[in-house]
N, C-alpha and C positions, 0 to 999 in steps of 0.2 A: 278788315274786324275778321276777330277771335273766333274760329270756331271748335268750341268744345262738346263732345258730347255728354248725355246728362250723364254717364254710369260714369265718364273720368269725373265728373264735375262732384256726384255722389264719392268713388274712390275718394277722393282729392277729401271732401269734410269729418269719410267713416275716422283717415289719417290723421284729420286734424283736431279730430272729437279723440281719437285715445290721443294724440301728444299732448293736451291736453288735460288729460288722465290722468298718465302718467309723472306731469308737471304736479298735479295736485297733491299726486301720494308721495312724491318725493318730499315736497312741501310736509306733510301730513310725518313723513318719514323723521327726519332731519329735527325739526318741534319734538319730537315723541324719544331723538336720543338727548337731543338739550334737557330733556323735563329729568328721562331718569340721571342722569350725569347732577340733576339739582336736588332730584326726593320728590317727594308726591307733595307735600307742602307750599312748594315755591309755586310764582306766579310762572313760571316757566310752565309745570306742569297744566297749571290752571290752564293757561293759555296752547298747547300741547290736546288736551282733552276735546277741550270747547271747539278747535279747527277739526277735529279730527270727527267729531259729530257730525261738527258741517258737511262734512265730504265724507263720509260713509251715511247721511242722514239721505243724501243728495245722487248717490248713486241707487239707493235702495227704491227713491221714488222712483226712477230712471229704467228700474228693472221688472218692478210693478207695476208700471206702463201695456198696456196689449201693445203699443202698437215699436213695443222693444223688437226686434229679431234676432236674437239672441233666441237658440234652443232652450225647449223650455226646462229640460231639465238643468245645461248649463244654469240659468238664471235662477232657480230654486237651490241649485249650491250656492251663488251666490248671493244670493238673499240670507241665507242659514248665517252665511260668511260677515253679512256686515252684520248679523242680528245681534252672534258670540261679539265680534269689536263694537259692539252701541252697549253690551250688556257688563263688557268686561272695560272697558273709558269709565261709565256708571260705578264700576264698581273702587273707580281709583279714584274717583270724586269722591267719595265717601268716602272711602277714607279703610278700604276692607282689602284692595288690595292695592299692587305695589307688580304687576303684569307688563311694565312698555315694552318685554320683549315680547311678550303674546303680540302684542298690538304690533311693533315694529314687523317681529321677521312674517305675520299675514299679508302686511301690506306692501312689505316687499317681496309676495308669492307673487301676488295681486298685479301690484304694475309689471313687473315684470312679464305678463301674461297677459300685459296688454304690447303686442307685438303685428 
């Protein structure tokens, strides 16, 4: 029979969660790059904005959860970033912005920070 310590399982779970977060952010970045190429009025733009909105809404819900173990200051900073992403995505959706580059760059920075 296998015996694992709780700490080993928890570490694996955290590593798995970070890997899933990286994968979701990778997909979001891919869609945003395609949308930037296709243009603000394209189906790719709608798809990218919708997906990014779902990703960041989920991340914000997790960050706002009192059980989240990240340091409070880091959580607050990430929440601020997430709110900016949602506002900028909404501006793109409404046609008042085409700042795909900003969304891509922020998403890449956050993804790369998930080490």
